[in-house]
C-alpha positions in Angstrom: 176.8 29.6 104.8 173.9 27.8 103.1 173.9 29.8 99.9 170.7 28.3 98.5 168.8 30.2 101.2 170.9 33.4 100.8 169.3 35.8 98.3 172.6 37.4 97.7 173.7 34.4 95.6 172.5 32.8 92.4 173.1 29.3 91.2 174.5 29.7 87.7 175.9 26.2 87.3 175.5 24.0 84.3 175.0 20.6 85.9 173.7 18.9 89.0 176.2 20.7 91.3 175.5 24.3 92.1 177.9 27.2 91.1 177.2 30.2 93.3 177.6 33.8 92.0 176.8 37.1 93.6 173.6 38.5 92.3 174.8 42.1 92.5 177.5 41.2 89.9 174.9 39.9 87.4 173.2 42.2 84.8 169.7 43.2 85.9 168.3 41.3 82.8 169.2 38.0 84.5 166.6 38.5 87.2 164.0 40.6 85.3 163.1 40.1 81.7 163.3 43.5 79.9 159.8 44.7 79.0 160.8 45.0 75.4 161.5 41.2 75.3 158.3 40.1 76.9 155.9 38.2 74.6 152.3 37.7 75.3 151.2 34.7 73.2 148.2 35.1 70.9 146.2 32.4 69.1 146.5 32.3 65.3 146.0 29.8 62.5 149.3 28.3 61.2 147.4 26.6 58.4 147.2 30.0 56.5 151.0 30.3 56.3 152.3 29.3 52.9 155.5 27.5 52.2 157.5 30.6 51.6 156.3 32.2 54.9 157.1 29.1 56.8 160.6 29.2 55.2 161.0 32.8 56.2 159.9 31.9 59.8 162.5 29.2 59.9 165.2 31.5 58.7 164.4 34.1 61.3 164.6 31.5 64.1 162.8 33.7 66.6 163.1 32.4 70.1 159.3 32.4 70.5 158.6 30.5 67.3 157.9 27.2 68.9 155.1 25.8 66.7 156.6 23.0 64.8 160.0 24.5 63.9 162.0 24.2 67.1 164.6 21.5 66.9 167.2 20.2 69.3 170.7 21.3 68.5 173.1 18.3 69.0 175.9 19.0 71.4 178.4 18.2 68.6 177.3 21.2 66.4 180.2 23.6 66.5 178.5 26.8 65.5 175.1 28.5 65.4 174.0 31.6 63.6 171.6 34.3 65.0 170.0 37.4 63.5 169.8 40.5 65.7 166.4 42.1 66.0 165.7 45.5 67.7 164.4 44.2 71.1 167.7 42.3 71.6 169.9 45.2 70.4 168.1 47.5 72.8 168.3 45.2 75.8 171.9 44.0 75.2 170.9 40.4 74.7 170.9 37.6 72.1 168.0 35.3 71.4 167.9 31.8 72.8 166.0 30.3 69.9 164.8 26.8 69.4 168.0 25.9 67.6 170.2 27.7 70.2 168.6 26.1 73.3 170.4 22.8 72.9 173.7 24.6 72.3 174.1 25.5 76.0 173.9 23.2 79.0 171.4 23.9 81.7 171.8 23.5 85.4 169.3 23.7 88.3 169.1 27.5 88.5 167.2 30.0 86.3 170.4 30.9 84.4 173.7 29.4 83.3 176.9 31.6 83.3 179.1 31.2 80.3 182.2 32.9 79.1 182.1 34.7 75.7 185.3 35.4 73.7 185.1 38.4 71.3 185.9 37.0 67.9 187.3 40.4 66.8 189.4 41.5 69.8 189.8 38.3 71.9 188.4 39.9 75.1 186.6 37.6 77.5 183.5 38.5 79.4 180.7 36.8 81.3 177.3 36.2 79.9 174.2 34.5 81.3 171.9 32.1 79.4 168.4 32.9 80.7 166.6 29.7 79.9 163.0 30.6 80.8 163.2 34.1 79.3 164.9 32.6 76.1 167.7 35.1 75.8 171.4 35.5 76.6 172.2 38.5 78.8 175.3 40.5 79.2 176.2 41.5 75.6 175.2 45.2 75.7 178.8 46.4 75.8 179.9 44.1 73.0 177.0 45.1 70.7 177.8 48.8 71.4 181.5 48.5 70.9 181.1 46.9 67.5 178.2 49.2 66.5 176.2 46.3 65.1 172.9 47.2 63.4 169.5 45.5 63.6 169.7 42.6 61.2 173.3 41.8 61.9 174.3 38.1 61.5 176.0 36.9 64.6 177.7 33.6 65.2 178.4 31.6 68.4 181.1 28.9 68.2 182.2 26.3 70.7 185.8 26.2 72.0 187.7 23.4 73.7 186.9 24.9 77.0 183.6 24.0 78.7 181.1 26.9 78.9 183.3 29.1 76.7 182.1 30.3 73.3 183.4 32.7 70.6 180.9 35.4 69.7 181.5 37.0 66.4 180.0 38.6 63.3 180.9 38.7 59.7 182.9 41.9 59.2 183.2 43.9 56.1 184.6 47.3 55.2 182.2 50.0 56.5 179.9 51.2 53.7 177.1 53.7 53.7 173.9 52.0 52.6 170.2 52.9 52.6 168.5 51.8 55.8 165.1 52.4 57.4 164.8 54.8 60.3 161.8 54.9 62.6 160.4 57.8 64.6 157.2 58.9 66.1 155.5 61.8 64.2 152.1 63.2 65.2 151.5 60.2 67.4 152.2 57.6 64.7 155.2 55.3 63.9 156.6 56.4 60.6 159.7 55.4 58.5 162.2 57.1 56.3 165.2 56.0 54.3 168.6 57.3 55.3 172.1 56.2 54.5 174.0 54.6 57.4 177.4 53.1 57.8 177.2 49.2 57.9 180.2 47.3 59.0 179.0 43.7 58.8 176.9 41.2 56.9 173.2 41.6 57.7 169.7 40.8 56.6 168.6 43.9 54.7 165.0 43.1 55.2 165.4 43.4 59.0 167.5 46.5 59.3 165.9 49.5 61.0 167.2 52.3 63.4 165.4 54.4 65.9 165.7 58.2 65.8 164.3 59.1 69.2 164.4 56.3 71.8 162.4 58.2 74.3 159.5 58.8 71.9 159.5 55.2 70.8 159.4 54.0 74.3 156.4 56.2 75.1 154.6 55.0 72.0 155.3 51.4 72.9 153.8 52.0 76.3 150.8 53.6 74.8 150.1 50.6 72.6 150.4 48.3 75.6 148.2 50.4 77.8 145.5 50.8 75.1 145.9 47.1 74.2 146.0 47.9 70.5 145.4 44.7 68.6 148.3 43.2 66.7 146.2 43.1 63.5 145.7 46.9 63.6 149.5 47.5 64.2 150.4 45.1 61.3 148.0 46.9 58.9 149.3 50.3 59.8 153.0 49.4 59.4 152.4 47.4 56.2 150.8 50.5 54.6 153.4 52.9 56.0 156.4 50.8 54.8 154.9 50.0 51.4 154.6 53.7 50.9 158.4 54.0 51.0 158.9 51.5 48.2 158.6 52.4 44.5 156.7 49.1 43.9 154.3 49.8 46.8 155.1 46.5 48.4 157.1 45.4 51.5 158.8 42.1 52.5 157.0 40.2 55.3 160.3 40.0 57.3 160.5 43.8 57.2 157.0 44.1 58.7 158.1 41.6 61.4 161.1 43.7 62.2 159.1 46.9 62.3 156.4 45.4 64.6 159.1 44.4 67.0 160.2 48.0 67.4 157.1 48.5 69.5 155.6 45.1 70.3 157.4 41.8 70.9 156.0 39.1 68.5 157.5 36.1 66.7 156.8 36.1 62.9 154.0 33.5 63.0 151.2 35.7 64.2 152.4 38.6 62.0 152.6 36.4 58.9 149.1 35.0 59.6 147.7 38.5 59.6 149.5 39.3 56.4 148.2 36.1 54.7 144.6 36.7 55.6 144.0 40.5 56.0 142.7 41.9 52.7 144.3 45.3 53.4 147.7 43.8 54.1 147.5 41.7 51.0 147.5 44.9 48.9 150.9 45.7 50.2 152.6 42.3 50.7 151.5 40.4 47.5 153.3 41.4 44.3 151.0 39.2 42.2 147.8 37.1 42.7 149.7 33.8 42.3 152.2 34.7 45.1 150.3 35.7 48.2 153.0 35.0 50.7 156.0 37.1 49.8 156.8 40.6 48.6 160.0 42.2 47.5 161.5 45.5 48.4 164.0 47.3 46.3 167.6 46.9 47.5 167.7 50.5 48.6 164.5 50.3 50.7 
């Protein structure tokens, strides 16, 4: 059987020789990028981003942040660290960022199959590095089992076995902490603060949880259908989130995380809007001399 012409099989090898795998055993995300992960690039001026915003962009390491910050990861690097944002939590994937792309070999096919080892329980399971889509598929069960929140810090570590990696997070004793929750109310995306159990190290500026997935999905579709400009969405969320802070300000990374609840975007275009829109500056600048960063209270 000539499998290259047989649509039942997929080449998931990591080198010049094919490695055939039955498509029906692959997660659907391998063949169709989840809508929530799809990014439509928009033009923006990177020159308006200050040093601190560029640093935040580098720390976030979004897979679509390719303008001047992507670097090749040497094959000798033993570990990489990722931050989980909502689109990936929802789709059961991990980002294949600029720094992560060189961490995995690439074959002739659209994806590469790897083996992940649960760093907590030792269980092994297959995952698929989707190079063009810039994500790693097949982690939905793992993310759900460990109840990881948006903002969780996740590590991938090489092992002595080719194509085998340990996937882990930084555990800690579960503790109830203030977190943002998002829901649709009167046709608008609004936020509240609620205490939730957190069992791992995470970036507090990114954490957010959805209250009603169905309503959020419908709102996301409405924004796409009506082609609501990103600038309008950023202004709306900056005002909404700042209203939940005693200081009346909100961290730029928090706005990035909130935007990605309903529209996929790397931080660059969002930060550019925050740096130039006079309305957003009211909520993201704590002082005239610092126009690139804002601070939220630890409980917000």
